[in-house]
Residue, then its C-alpha position, 0 to 999 in steps of 0.5 A: m416254347a422252352r420248358g417253364r420253371f418250377v418255384t416252391f415256397e417252404g417254411i414251418d407253419g406260421a412262417g408267413k409264406t402263405t401271406h406272399l404266395a398270391w402276391f408273388r404269383d401276380r407279380l410273376a404273371d405280370k412279368l411273364a405276360a408278354t411271353g405268352r406264359t402263365v403261372v400255375m399256382t398249386r400246393e402240397p399235399g394237394g393240387t389234384a382231386l386225389g391229392e386234395s382227398l389225401r390232404e384231408i386224411l393227412l391233416h386230420q387222421p392219425m396214422d403210422l409215420e411210414t404211412e404218412a410219408l408214403l401218402m405224401f409221396a403218393a399225392r406228389r406222384e399224382h401232382l407231378a403227373q397231372v399238374i406240374e410236369p404238363a405245365l412245365a412242358r407247355g412252357d408255363w411256370v409252376l408256383s407250389d406251396r410246399f414240395t419235397d423239402a417239406t417232407f424231409a423237414y416234417q416227416g424226417g426232421g420233425r417226426g424222425l423218419p430216417r433220411d435214407k427212406l425218404e431219399t429212396l421215395e424221392r428217387w422213385v417218385q421224382g427221379g432227379f427232378q427238383p424245383d428250379l428255385t425254393v424260397l424258404f421263409d425262416i422264422a424261430p419256432d416260438t415266433a411262428s407259434e404265436r402267429r399260429g395261435a391267432a389263426r384258424e383251428p390247427d390241424r395235426f401238424e400245426s398242433e405240434t410242439d415248438a420242439f417239433f418245429t425246431r427239428t423241422r426248421g433245422e432240417y429245412l436249413r440243412r437242405a438249404e445248406e446242401a443245395p445253396y444254388r436252389f434255395t433263397i432264404v427269407d427272414s420272415t420276421q421282417s415287415i411285409e414291405d421288406i419281404r416283398k422287396r426281397l421277393e421282387n429281387v427274386i423275381a428279377s433274378l428269375 
């Protein structure tokens, strides 16, 4: 069976991507059912037992910025080796809530870690591996902040300022401009119905 495909959902906290993940997985699984392929849904940081342990540390423990970036890529290497690469090799499709674009956006854009350090880690951990498609849910930081305020107790990323999320969003959009062949940008201020119509078109294109 031919290699599967790797799709990622990205966006700042409060952009609404999580609202559509399970729906997208189910729709994609329906389309793939006749081919014998399945959809593996996962997340970053996380996706493996080690990755989930690192996720708890990353979301709740204060640390040096470079430590934060190194832990993100450590969790990612394990994720690639244990989940993503094996699934793609057996012909399944992988849908991930965040991947490396999030690290460039949050640790790079938001926190200010120099891009060349992130690029070095990216090459070391991934080689040239990138998602086949990245769906970026785009929203203004003040609107996202209102949405986050109505959600659960915030972690240390969700607790950041609008200025932080403005920088994070800017880096996401820079990445999308740099690789337009890989990114699809969704205006997440639209209704759920309109967003899902857009996502139906994305699935059809895949």
